[in-house]
ROLUMMI-184723 format. One record per residue (C-alpha): x, y, z. Coordinates in steps of 0.05 Angstrom, whole numbers, plus 5000, padded with zeros to 4 digits. Each point is the difference from the previous one (the first is absolute). Layout:
<kenus>
XYZ/...
</kenus>
This chain:
<kenus>
140618763875/504750474972/505550545014/496050635017/500650684961/501450365065/506749565011/502350154922/499050795020/503649815066/506149614972/501350564941/499850565051/505049635041/504649914934/500150794986/500550145079/494550455013/496149505046/501450105077/497049615048/503749925062/496949255021/502149854931/506950235012/500049655070/498649394960/504750064947/505250195051/499749305028/504549734946/505550355026/500049645061/506249654968/504850005059/501249385042/495850035071/503149855064/498449275019/498149835075/498049295035/492649965027/502550315061/502250624970/507149914997/505150174943/502449404963/501949754922/496549554963/503449345009/496049434967/503249594948/497349345005/494950205042/493750505017/500850575045/494750385038/501850744998/497650694998/502250584953/498350664998/494950414957/496450664996/497750485056/493049925027/496650425047/506750345015/503849445009/504549464957/497349384987/502049325005/497949374949/500649325024/502449544947/502749284993/506849984952/502649344978/505849814947/502249314974/505949685023/506150164960/497750724984/505650404999/503550694978/503649604942/494449584990/493750475012/493049704986/494050384976/494150285051/492850215005/496050385043/493349685026/494050415015/494349625043/492650094990/493650255047/500749585060/506849774979/506950245040/507549754983/500549284981/506349585013/496849464964/499550444934/506650205016/503149295007/496449794926/504350614966/506849745042/498849304977/500050284924/506150335012/497850795004/500450355064/493650265020/497050595063/492849915016/498350575048/492950215032/496750624974/495850145056/503250135058/500549285039/504649505015/498049315018/501349685067/504249364981/497249645061/492950114986/500450154929/494450585003/501950654973/500350635049/501450744982/506650115019/502550755021/504150194949/494749864946/496450384953/492550114981/495949324996/494649984944/493250025029/496249994929/500350164923/504050694990/495250215060/505650495025/500450454953/498350685039/505949845041/506350354973/503749654950/505349725048/494749685045/497549634944/500349195001/502949934928/504250525011/503949585051/498449374966/503250274942/506350205039/501749405032/500049684933/504650574969/504649985070/499949254992/503150004931/504950505016/501949565059/500949324973/503850294931/505150345046/502249305036/506549694960/496049364989/495650254961/499950154923/497050684999/498350044922/495649375017/495150195049/492149854997/494350135031/493449585014/493350205038/494049585015/492550294997/501950755046/506949794981/498650044930/497250705007/506050215035/505349654948/495150354941/501450655043/507349935013/502449734934/497250754969/504650305051/506349585005/503049794932/506349625030/495349345001/502049544950/494049604994/493050085042/494049505010/493950345032/494849435012/493150234995/500650605027/500350554946/497850734985/494650354968/495049745058/495550565007/494549664946/501149345017/494649565006/501549775074/500750315068/505450374981/496550394947/494350185049/505250275048/503750384953/494750224947/500350755037/506249995022/503550554967/508049905039/499349344974/498650174926/504950575001/505549815045/499849245016/497549684945/506549494973/497050184928/502650715006/507649775001/499949384963/501450314941/507950045038/500049315022/505149844946/502849245028/496649474974/494349765040/495349255016/492850245007/498249395041/492249805016/494249564985/493150164961/496049885062/503850495048/494550395034/503650615030/503950224931/496449924934/503149764939/498750674968/503250465060/505949514992/500350144927/499950705000/505349995049/505149574948/497650304940/502350735034/506849705023/506150194963/504249415001/499349274973/494349535029/498049345009/493449795020/497049385035/494149905016/499049255036/492949725008/498549805061/505950355033/496450325059/501150575041/505749915061/506950145011/500749214993/496949984931/504650444970/506549735035/498049284994/500450024927/505650094952/497950584958/503950565039/506349585010/500449814923/499750674981/505150305044/504649464977/498550184936/501550745004/506749915040/502449434950/497250284928/497450645012/493549984979/493749605026/499749244969/493250194967/499550664976/492450214956/503250394934/493350104966/492449835016/495350074953/492149914986/497649974930/492349914997/500049355049/506949744977/505850105053/506649984989/505350055060/507449964988/504849935055/507650055001/502549365055/506249815031/497949275006/494749494957/492550135014/496349385020/492350294997/496650564974/492450125018/495550604992/495750185067/494150444986/493450245027/493250194967/496350325066/500850715023/501250315069/507149905040/504349614978/501449515060/492049834992/500349764923/499549334980/507649904964/500449394951/506249734984/500449714925/505049724958/503350504944/500249874924/506749984987/507150075040/505950094964/507150175006/503850334948/505550215000/503149645060/497550455064/494550294975/492649725004/493850204958/493249725028/493850074965/492849905031/492950134984/495950535050/493349715018/493850384977/498350485061/506850025028/501250565047/506749955033/506049534981/507049834997/504849474976/503649515051/506249594988/503549535047/507849695002/503649605044/502050325058/507850125022/498449775068/495949475036/497249915062/495150554986/492849964985/499149794925/505949744956/498750504954/500350794994/494750424971/501050624961/495150404952/497750544957/497650595033/492649975014/494750314949/493850305002/494550014940/495150595017/494350184956/497950735008/493350094993/495950704988/493150154971/499149684929/496050644981/503750505034/496850605051/494250294986/497250395040/493250455003/501650685038/492950285029/499350664958/498350425067/506149635044/507050335000/503149365021/498649264991/503849415014/500349344965/503549375008/504549454959/501249315017/507549885006/500449224990/505749514991/501949234994/506949905038/502349505055/499950665056/500050704983/500250504948/503150655011/498650644964/505350574998/497050494955/493750194971/500850574939/494050324960/501350184933/496250284937/495350375039/495250474971/499650395070/506449855032/499750045088/491749874993/501049275012/503849795075/501849545046/503249915065/505349335003/506649995041/504849694954/502149435003/493349675009/501049335013/492549574997/499749355027/492849934970/496350324950/498450735025/495650564977/503150664974/496250605012/500150494951/497350785004/497950454946/499950735013/495150424950/502450655032/506949774961/496849714930/493650514991/496449484972/492450094974/494249554987/502649424964/507250214999/505249485015/507350085026/504749424974/507249705013/504849465010/502049715074/505949634990/501349515064/507349845005/502149365046/506549795020/502549244997/504649675057/505850074952/499050765000/496849994922/494050394989/494349844966/493050474972/492949904993/496250634960/492950105027/495650474949/495750485041/493350444987/496750435041/493450274970/494650465043/492849914998/494050245045/498749455060/493149644984/495449715046/498149274966/493149775028/497849154996/492549975009/498449344961/502949365006/505049934961/508549874990/504750535017/503050034931/492250274975/504050675019/506950295002/501950355065/507350325010/504750055052/497550705012/492649845000/495249805059/496149404993/492649865025/495749285007/493650235023/492349824978/501149265026/504949924938/503949375000/507350154969/504349414979/506950244990/502049804926/506650395000/506250325036/498850685021/501950545044/495450535026/499850585049/495349835044/494549435005/493650095035/494749404998/493750285032/493549484993/504249624951/505349444984/506349844970/501549294986/507549904990/501149204982/504950054931/507050154990/499550745005/502550535043/496050595035/504350615031/497450605029/504650615012/495250365052/496849465041/493849625002/492650115023/495249495016/492850155023/493249805000/497049244972/505149614956/506249624995/506750014986/502249314976/507649774983/500949324982/506650154960/504250514964/501450595051/497550635031/505450565022/497850545035/503250695009/498550375060/494049745040/494649535002/493650185036/494049534996/493249945023/498849504934/495749465028/505349434978/506850004981/501549254978/507549834985/501349284986/506350074947/503850494968/504750575028/496250525037/503650635035/495350545034/504350574999/505850335033/496050445049/493449795054/495749554974/493049955039/495449384995/492850145022/500650825007/493050234990/496849324981/500949325008/505049654958/502649285003/507449754975/499549344988/505749644982/499749314963/505649495004/507550134995/501050204927/499650725015/504550605008/497150445049/504450625021/499350785029/504250445037/495550225060/493449635021/496350485046/493349605029/499450425067/493550525018/496750244951/504249774938/499249284998/494349845053/496649624954/504949664964/500149284997/506149534980/497849314978/505049524982/497549344965/504949395002/500949594938/503049285015/506850315010/498950645039/498750714983/503950624978/502450565048/499350764999/507050345003/500350695025/507150364974/498750545067/495449925058/492849745011/494350135055/495149395008/496550335059/492149994966/501749394950/495649464995/504749354989/495749354972/503949444985/496249444946/503449295008/494749634965/504949754947/506649915030/502949324995/506450145021/503749775071/502350405057/503350754970/500850655019/498850534953/499750784999/494150334988/502850665005/507150335009/502150695007/506750375023/495650185064/493749875026/497150535037/493949735028/496849365005/493549684971/494449855054/501049345022/492249955001/500150284926/503349414982/497049334986/500949254960/495849644960/500449284960/505849765035/497649525060/495749624941/506549844971/502949745064/504450635005/500550545056/502350724981/501750595038/502050714981/507050295034/500950775000/507350005001/503050745025/506749764988/500749744938/494450474981/495549444963/493349685009/500849294995/495349424990/501349385037/497749404976/500049315041/497349384970/496549585058/504149385017/496049394971/500949265024/496249344978/494149965045/494749405009/493250274985/495149444992/500949245021/495549335005/503449365014/493349655014/502049875070/498450675036/505150424985/495850464954/501350734983/494550254948/493750435005/495449544977/499549334976/494949624962/498849304978/494249894953/496649394991/503749625059/500349334998/503349365034/496349304980/502149334968/499050254928/502350775009/504650465041/500550744996/502050115071/505750095055/502049305017/505649655033/503749644953/501349305034/492449945025/496250314940/492949604993/499949874919/501949294984/502050124938/504250575015/503949665048/503549494948/499550264919/504949404992/499349574927/498149365002/500649364948/496250214938/501350775011/493850135049/500550465057/500049665067/493950265045/503549555067/498350315063/505349515027/506150274967/504050505051/503950444947/495250585023/499050644956/504650334957/507049775020/503449875060/503450695018/493750335034/496949785064/496750625027/492850264972/499450164922/494750314961/497849414957/496949974928/496549364969/494049924959/496950695013/494549834952/499350724977/504450645002/502550085068/503850625025/504550165061/499650775014/505150505033/500050715020/507050305024/501050705028/506150294958/499550675018/507350264990/503049394968/503749894933/503249434960/495149485029/501149264988/495249455025/503449365013/496149325006/501249275003/496449554950/499649264987/495049574960/498249314998/496349544955/496250064926/501550754978/496749994929/496450614988/500550345058/501650715018/502250415061/502550675002/501050575053/499150684982/499350735024/497650635008/502150685035/495250515019/494049684955/505450084937/501349564948/501249265007/506349704997/502349304994/505449715037/499449265000/496949614954/499849165001/497149694935/499649344969/497949794930/497849294969/495549405018/504649495026/497149815066/506149455021/504950615024/500950085066/504350165054/503749615055/504950305054/503050504945/500249424943/496350164941/497349334966/498449894923/501950654950/502250525048/493250444993/501250295064/497050685015/503950534967/500850635042/500350744979/502250545051/499150704975/500049774928/506049544997/499949285002/502249755062/501149185024/495149545002/495649875065/501349375043/496649685046/506650285046/497850725027/504450484961/500950785017/497650474945/501150805002/495550484959/501950724991/493050495009/500650684958/498050615029/498850325067/493750215037/496149925061/496849284998/500949434962/495449464977/502849324981/495749424968/502749265006/495449624953/498949254978/495649944933/496749504972/501249365040/494249544991/504149514973/506149585014/503049785064/504850615011/501050525053/504650615018/503450125069/500950655031/504550295055/503050595031/497050604960/505150625013/500050654980/506150455005/500850774985/505850565002/497650475049/502450615032/505549825059/500050435065/506950404994/504650195049/497150745005/493049755007/502149515047/503850575044/494650554985/495249535033/503750015067/497850695010/493150415011/499750364932/495049894950/497350184935/504450544963/504150145060/503249264992/501450054927/507649984979/500150794980/496750285065/503950395057/494649975055/504950075048/502850724959/507449905008/503749934928/499849304996/493349644958/497349365032/503549614950/507350355013/497949845073/499149284991/507049954967/503450345053/496249685047/497550605033/492950105030/495250314955/495850275061/505950425028/503750564968/506849685007/506449944962/505049494982/505150195045/507349884987/504050035073/507550294976/506349725009/501949685064/507249935016/501450324938/498949444950/493049705017/493450244962/494049795042/492750034975/492549805014/499049294964/494449674981/500249204987/498649764930/504250624978/506650094967/504450665000/505050334955/504450455032/502950654952/505850575019/501750664973/505750475020/494650564976/492250114980/502750184927/503549464972/495249435013/499949425041/504649334988/497749335029/504449735052/496149455026/494049604968/495449505035/500450145069/494949625034/500350305077/500550655030/507550205004/505750044955/507550015013/503250474955/507749995017/501650334939/497550635019/504350195061/505550274958/495350524978/493450025034/497350634975/494549854952/492549774994/496749365000/493049804969/496649205009/495249744962/495149475012/496449454963/496549345013/504449455010/500049564936/
</kenus>
């Protein structure tokens, strides 16, 4: 941000006395308010200032407003001991937005030995009993916005009265015998900083000034100030403090922090570089923006002390230079520096949004005494930077033991123009033609061009442009150039040449220039035709040429190109590289064929009319034009958006009546979402068909935009909106057409899931399966493959398999240890000496279930040499997966289990679950859990005991359990089940009662989806009680606003019931309430 050329011309005109503007003169005349004003009590009684050792609330006269003399309410105070013989320095204190006269601020300065006066600059007072502000009867205008009263007479402007109140306060306090009139300063915070910056350009009696945050040159600020002032000509020519800062000759501390979100560093930098007097700059990282943040730190007091005692700031920059990446800063100081660091940013944008990194400097040397030279290395890619120094503060009790000062804020701006210059083809048959050049730059915030000069022209005046200077760019922009051949008089093949010199201005007022050669050549316009499949670069179309792709040709874009108009008629264009294609006069798509954009860019000037079968966009950037875009005019056309990697825009989407009756918009989500189609102007969707495909979506609940515009003029027919692929992935989806936000949104809700029991068999009667088959069931003295009771199984050998003397297996029917351990007493499935492969088979219904797990209790007993048992699964007849496997090897038959004790060489059965070795089985039952991969409709489970002819071993199985994660019935479904709605009328996005709320919104608000009702606020009772219809299981947030322009503020959150007592509004009941409702957590 820089000074403007209009400003330089304006100031020069003032200097020679030829400029005359009554508003300007009226502002300058405020500097003549040098007489001490009359002083009154707050009740309007004439009084005197008498405040030594105390703080006095009083009023003083100021300028007229609406025909009457105003009075300004203020606090004024002096330290004890102040007298005519011992006068003290003083300071005028100017509050910011939302503030008023602060007695605490006055006290802080009194404690430092200064008299101080703090006034209210918005015509108000504070009730000492309640602390509430109110408009006092003698006050001037209140501030209602950012210089939004410029249409009024100059004497009615808020800034006129605020500036007058500061100047008159100076006249008042310097008239007091206890005050040293040569040692009076001014400090303002935020808006007060703007007022201070204005005042010091009008009143040269101040000894020092401390504008905090607020500054001048704000019409191009990258903040809400710039948005409000960019077109405010009265601010630019009358009120901008920057206009008169060259008259500010006193020392000034420019006080702020890098993250200030109101007043960017470049606006502040332009202000202090324009000021005439000595300056200090203090940018305190993390300072924040508030009155307290300013007066609870030591910088303002230390600066004032240094001016009063030494006549100069304690740390004043003498020089600052950047050579390559080497920074050198030299400071003159009156105290020793403790630290020095470099703060820098590498991004672009508003300075408040940049990531400021603080790093050590490379050297810091004091030589001679009081002169510090600081060297630093600027990192590559730096866009903004400054040097920060610290020293011990001369005051205690404030935030931070050190005071911060530093260098001017600096920007690094790289100005980029087309490297090959500007080359333009002019159609020979036309008088006028236009071309564009991109003005690019790399900077922390903005680029400001103050002039463009044409030189060395072969045909002067033939090439023209229209620019209002200064031209302030916040991002790269296109400059349109117009060539007039009636001036040049060129014939076929002739050229007009010259050089354009672009002049930009820096924050400090210095200027730099960049030259751009140009050449304009005349040629007849051609129609370039592609009739066979090929690359774009196989021909050479120019910007004046039309291009036609036909005869089923497929053309791949392999070069950057700009043409007049592109027509695809029964052909296809593929854009899948890094190249860009632009048209000047529009895009026409017809017949069979495709326009496929996977990457790169397509930019259309004019309109897009399409009856091409398919336009598919999965990446890159597509702008369909600045005019009406119509898809499906004259034939079916599908616009298919795949995934969320593309940027798709246009000015106007016109899908109404015959203009778009056959247009379909298919949004195909990838894992994370889909790209929106954005309109800079309006859209009609009346005849649009919208299809949303969520088959590939893997994200969670989300809301995303499908269409957005400045205005939705007609909505799509809900019957022409359909969803597919969401339910299969456990989502519900709906499309909401929002005329308040002018967007069409896709709302995806992940259906809640919970672990549920899918299948069960405990062999005691608790069964939950589709089928169970036992092949070769047997229960005899020698074999077992059957459901049995653990304690009453018939087989002698299984009753006790303990080892007797000599290592033989005992077959003792008299033993009573029982089958397979002591921790079961119910039925189990027993397996013993089956004699062949035997299989237990289950089938389970697993529809809608995920994350399947099988649980089984297993035990084994007896000799297990060369035995195998396994559990395998298959879903819907697919591949078999083994999830549990028990296998042993070896030939030693002397090893058995008995009540959990492994006998002999510990060759117990080794278990593998899901391929991972688990514990060995014992004859005590243990639970094993197995994961089953996949989803489907039916699960088959095979439990196999294989090759068990020899040996005396057995297995036991119990409690076969299948669990899975399934969709849980959510609150909406449960709520909807209480009404008679069904089908599409029961969906979240439906609105069967025809009121303004969807079913889901009625569910949240506790309304009835079958009755056209509303969320009712009963209004205030007893002056302060707000009531509304409340539903159980909901919480409510209450908001309030004094108007419907500045937005609502939250005043109460998480209110569970239907009432709220708002005692704070009784003093000022005029305003608006808003209540939001949400489900209770």
